[in-house]
C-alpha angles and dihedrals in degrees: 000000000000106000096182140003134175136181116225133187116266095248091056118113115249093246098043109131092359095132096056090045093051090052092049091048094050089047089050092050092051092048090049090058103266098150097162130086115297123214118195113207127189146157128247093290089066097041096104138113095256093057095042090047090051088055094050091046090053092047095241133126123258132209112177134156116247122220107243113255133155093277092051092046093048089051091052093049089051089064110108117239092237092054095072113099130183122259123200114203120214090249137357119294133199120251106234093216102048103018091230121134115251127185101193144020140165130267137192137162143210136181115266138188108215129190096020090156089067133068091254113052118179130210118204142122123311103203113191128195115199128195129190112253101234095179091101094051090053091051088055093250121137118229119239083197137353120282117207131192113215127213112188132188135183120230147155090200108136098217123115114274098259094044091048091055091047089049093049093049090055088077089091087081086085088074088067088057091048091050090050093051095042089050088053135022097355095053089097130007112228105221145037088229118094097213091052092051094045086055090049091052090054091049090048091057092047089052091048092052093048091048090050091050091049091051090050089052095047105056140315088262094054092044088071097031124118120260093249088056093047090051092047096048107036110011106039096054122158095230136137137204121232127182112209110180088357090296113125114235122185112216113204124194119282117246088015108169093213096047092111096050093044092053090049088057091047093052094043090053104037108024129154095007094072140024126248119292120256112252110203 
């Protein structure tokens, strides 16, 4: 489900307006029935005091990447060597620096006071993942000592260190949503006017949510299917409406492979107000 979407000018910084959007998305999720704990995850563009402040004000957890600065670097250096523990991810992941697949790393954490130059500093956990730099090995050079790349994030998640790291890294699932939207309504914006394109983006999010809901009501397979598959199987249907005795009857294709799933969607949406559709 997409709880919030905004179209911004190309010159706008990535984190511009993020705090208000986070607050709106949290409110939307609550109105939609999300009664459990909410965790807001974001990359370095959202690792600032206004976004974290919006999360704290809304009473939700946050897990955001911090841009490396002398304070963050010093906090990482203060972590004792015996504090690092292996973390094993559910599947292989791609190292963002080398592009290689890795299956494990080491994590540790320390308490960290962020945003101390603002009026609202926040003290929480600085969780750090470190990965060995294998570039020297590939070049045939032997290491005098191990070289690590560190990837810190700031969070008030209460999970154990390794699990908090795994949870934070799951944010990449949003890329699937991006791919679905770009493969559909956001492939091309329809106008040269910003306001019209902004409205189009909001309509795209509404359509995406309705399509995902339809897939969930159709079958377990369609609940996880791509948007293009859902449009092909249950939306773009070669059907026609007839009105014998002024009673509308929907005629679906004969020997249609998705008839059973489409009827399941029909019954889940319209029962018990109407009878089953006529498949001809």
